[in-house]
C-alpha positions in Angstrom: 2.1 43.8 -57.0 1.8 46.6 -54.4 -1.5 48.3 -54.2 -1.6 52.2 -54.3 -2.5 53.6 -50.9 -5.8 55.0 -50.7 -4.4 58.7 -50.6 -2.6 57.9 -53.9 -5.9 58.2 -55.7 -6.2 61.6 -54.3 -3.3 63.2 -55.9 -2.6 65.1 -59.1 -3.1 62.4 -61.6 -6.7 61.6 -62.4 -7.0 57.7 -62.0 -9.9 55.6 -60.8 -10.1 54.8 -57.2 -11.1 51.2 -56.2 -14.7 52.3 -55.8 -14.7 53.8 -59.4 -14.5 57.5 -58.5 -12.4 60.2 -60.0 -11.2 62.5 -57.2 -9.8 65.3 -59.4 -13.1 65.5 -61.3 -15.0 65.7 -58.2 -12.8 68.5 -56.9 -13.3 70.3 -60.1 -17.0 70.1 -59.6 -16.5 71.5 -56.0 -14.9 74.6 -57.7 -17.8 75.1 -59.8 -20.1 74.7 -56.7 -18.1 77.5 -55.0 -18.4 79.9 -58.0 -21.0 82.5 -58.5 -24.5 81.6 -59.8 -25.3 81.6 -63.5 -28.9 81.1 -64.6 -29.9 80.0 -68.1 -33.7 80.0 -69.3 -35.3 79.1 -72.6 -38.1 81.2 -74.0 -40.3 80.9 -77.0 -38.3 83.6 -78.8 -34.8 82.9 -77.6 -32.5 82.1 -74.7 -31.3 84.2 -71.7 -28.2 83.9 -69.7 -27.7 85.8 -66.3 -24.7 85.8 -64.0 -24.1 87.1 -60.6 -20.5 88.7 -60.8 -20.3 88.8 -56.9 -17.9 91.9 -56.7 -15.5 91.1 -53.7 -14.3 94.8 -53.2 -15.9 98.1 -53.6 -12.7 99.1 -55.4 -13.2 96.7 -58.2 -14.3 97.8 -61.6 -17.4 95.7 -62.3 -16.8 95.9 -66.1 -13.4 94.0 -65.6 -15.4 90.8 -64.4 -16.3 88.9 -67.4 -18.6 85.9 -66.8 -20.7 85.9 -70.1 -18.9 85.6 -73.4 -19.9 85.4 -77.0 -18.6 82.4 -78.8 -20.1 82.9 -82.2 -22.8 85.4 -83.8 -25.5 83.1 -82.6 -24.0 81.4 -79.6 -23.0 82.6 -76.1 -21.9 81.0 -72.7 -22.1 81.8 -69.1 -19.6 80.4 -66.7 -19.2 79.5 -63.0 -16.1 78.3 -61.3 -12.5 79.2 -62.5 -12.8 82.2 -64.9 -9.3 81.6 -66.2 -10.2 78.0 -67.2 -13.4 79.2 -68.8 -11.6 81.5 -71.0 -9.6 78.7 -72.4 -12.7 76.9 -73.3 -14.4 79.9 -74.8 -11.3 80.4 -77.0 -11.5 76.6 -78.1 -15.2 77.2 -78.8 -14.3 80.2 -80.9 -11.9 78.2 -82.8 -14.3 75.3 -83.5 -16.8 77.8 -84.7 -14.4 79.2 -87.1 -13.2 76.0 -88.4 -16.9 74.8 -89.1 -17.4 78.3 -91.0 -14.3 77.6 -93.1 -15.0 74.1 -93.9 -18.7 74.0 -94.5 -19.4 77.8 -95.2 -22.1 77.8 -92.5 -22.5 78.6 -88.9 -21.9 75.8 -86.5 -24.9 74.0 -84.8 -25.2 74.8 -81.0 -25.4 71.2 -79.9 -22.2 70.3 -82.2 -20.2 73.2 -80.6 -21.2 72.2 -77.0 -20.0 68.4 -77.8 -16.7 69.7 -79.1 -16.0 71.6 -75.9 -17.1 68.7 -73.9 -14.8 66.4 -75.8 -12.0 68.8 -75.0 -12.9 68.9 -71.3 -13.2 65.2 -71.2 -9.7 64.7 -72.6 -8.4 66.5 -69.6 -9.8 63.7 -67.4 -7.7 61.2 -69.2 -4.2 62.4 -69.9 -1.7 62.2 -67.1 -0.2 65.4 -65.7 -3.3 67.5 -66.6 -6.0 68.5 -64.4 -9.8 68.8 -65.3 -11.1 72.2 -66.0 -12.6 73.8 -62.7 -15.4 75.4 -64.6 -18.8 74.7 -66.0 -20.5 76.5 -68.9 -24.1 77.3 -69.7 -24.2 77.5 -73.5 -27.2 79.2 -75.1 -27.9 79.9 -78.8 -30.2 79.8 -81.8 -29.8 77.6 -84.8 -32.2 76.9 -87.7 -35.2 78.2 -85.9 -34.6 76.4 -82.6 -33.5 77.6 -79.1 -30.8 75.6 -77.2 -29.6 75.8 -73.7 -26.8 73.3 -72.7 -24.7 72.7 -69.6 -21.2 71.2 -69.6 -19.8 69.5 -66.6 -16.1 69.4 -65.7 -16.1 65.6 -66.5 -17.3 66.4 -70.1 -20.8 65.5 -69.6 -23.4 67.3 -71.5 -27.0 68.0 -70.7 -29.8 70.0 -72.4 -32.3 72.0 -70.2 -35.3 74.3 -70.4 -34.0 76.1 -67.5 -31.2 75.6 -65.1 -28.4 77.1 -63.1 -24.8 76.4 -62.1 -22.6 77.7 -59.2 -23.2 78.3 -55.5 -26.9 79.1 -55.8 -27.9 76.1 -58.0 -30.2 74.4 -55.6 -32.1 77.6 -54.7 -32.5 78.7 -58.2 -33.5 75.1 -59.4 -36.2 75.0 -56.8 -37.6 78.3 -57.9 -37.5 77.5 -61.6 -39.3 74.3 -61.0 -42.0 76.2 -59.5 -42.3 79.2 -61.8 -41.0 78.1 -65.2 -43.4 77.4 -68.0 -42.9 76.8 -71.7 -44.9 79.9 -72.6 -42.3 82.3 -71.4 -41.2 85.1 -73.9 -37.7 86.7 -73.5 -38.7 89.6 -71.2 -40.4 87.4 -68.9 -37.4 85.1 -68.8 -35.0 88.0 -67.8 -37.3 88.9 -65.0 -37.5 85.3 -63.8 -33.8 85.0 -64.0 -33.1 88.1 -62.1 -35.7 87.2 -59.4 -33.7 83.9 -58.9 -30.3 86.0 -58.5 -32.2 88.3 -56.2 -33.2 85.4 -54.0 -29.7 83.8 -54.1 -28.0 87.2 -53.3 -30.5 88.1 -50.7 -31.4 91.3 -52.6 -27.9 92.4 -53.3 -28.1 92.8 -57.1 -27.6 96.0 -59.1 -26.5 97.0 -62.4 -22.8 96.4 -61.6 -23.2 93.0 -60.1 -25.2 91.3 -62.8 -24.7 90.5 -66.6 -27.1 89.2 -69.2 -26.9 88.1 -72.6 -29.6 87.1 -75.1 -29.9 84.8 -78.0 -32.7 86.0 -80.0 -34.5 83.6 -82.3 -35.8 86.3 -84.8 -32.5 88.1 -85.4 -30.5 84.8 -85.2 -27.9 86.5 -83.0 -26.4 86.4 -79.4 -25.6 89.7 -77.7 -24.8 91.0 -74.3 -27.2 93.5 -72.9 -25.9 96.9 -72.0 -26.2 98.4 -68.6 -29.0 100.7 -69.9 -31.0 97.8 -71.3 -30.7 95.8 -68.2 -31.3 98.4 -65.6 -35.1 98.6 -66.1 -35.5 95.0 -65.4 -33.3 95.1 -62.2 -35.3 97.9 -60.8 -38.7 96.2 -61.6 -37.5 93.0 -59.8 -36.2 94.9 -56.9 -39.3 96.9 -56.6 -41.7 93.9 -56.8 -39.7 92.0 -54.3 -39.3 94.8 -51.7 -43.2 95.4 -51.9 -43.8 91.7 -51.3 -41.4 91.8 -48.5 -43.1 94.8 -46.9 -46.4 93.0 -47.4 -45.2 89.9 -45.7 -43.8 91.9 -42.7 -47.1 93.6 -42.3 -49.1 90.4 -42.3 -46.8 89.1 -39.6 -47.2 92.1 -37.4 -51.0 91.8 -38.0 -51.0 88.2 -36.6 -48.8 89.1 -33.7 -51.5 91.8 -32.5 
C-alpha cells in the first residue's frame, strides 16, 4: 500500500499526519491568532466581554464591524478570527437556544449552549470536504445565579475561565490578567481592567469607534451590548490613567539621566 506523501496531510481534507497532527485545525488556530483581540472577564455580579475592532481604514464605519453578538437574552459572545465563520456559529447557537426554549420551556444553560456549539465545530474536523471554522468564541452568560465564561477552540475543545483573551494579543492580555485579576472584581472594575488590557495591546490606540463591550448582568439575568455613551466614560478614564502613568514614567527616567 502506497503511503501518502507528507504534503498530502497538508491539503484540504482534515486527516491525521503520521505524528498525530491535524494541520487544517492548526491552520484554523492560526487564523484566530491573527484576529483582533477579545477579552472576557468574570466579576462577582456578571461577565464582561470586550473586543478591539481594529478598523483598517478611516473610511470604514465602525458600527458595521460586529464582533460581539447576543445569542440569547442571558448569553453573549465575542469573536476573533474569521467573522463570517463566527456568524454561522452564532446563528447555530441562537437556533439551539430557541430549540431548548420550545422543548423545555426554559432558557438554555450557558455550558450546554457552549457544548452544542463546540460539537458543531468538532464535526467540521471529521467530515471530508469541510474545513474547520477559523474562529474562536468567548461565550459569557448568567444562569441560575451563576456567571460563566467559556472559550471555544476551532477543534471543538471547550474551556471555562475566570478571565482570558483570544486573538493576536492573547499572550499580552493573559500576562496582565494573571497579575491584576482577582475574584472580588465587580463589573465596573472588570470593564476598566479589560479596557486597560486592550490599551496595552493596541499601544494606546483605543477609542469609542474601535472598542465594543457587552455585559451579562447577574442581577438582571440579561446580556446586553453597551452603547457608545455608556462605554465612553470608561475609555476616557483608562486613557487618562495610562497617559498619566506614562508621563510619570518619562519624568522618572529624565530625573535619573540628570
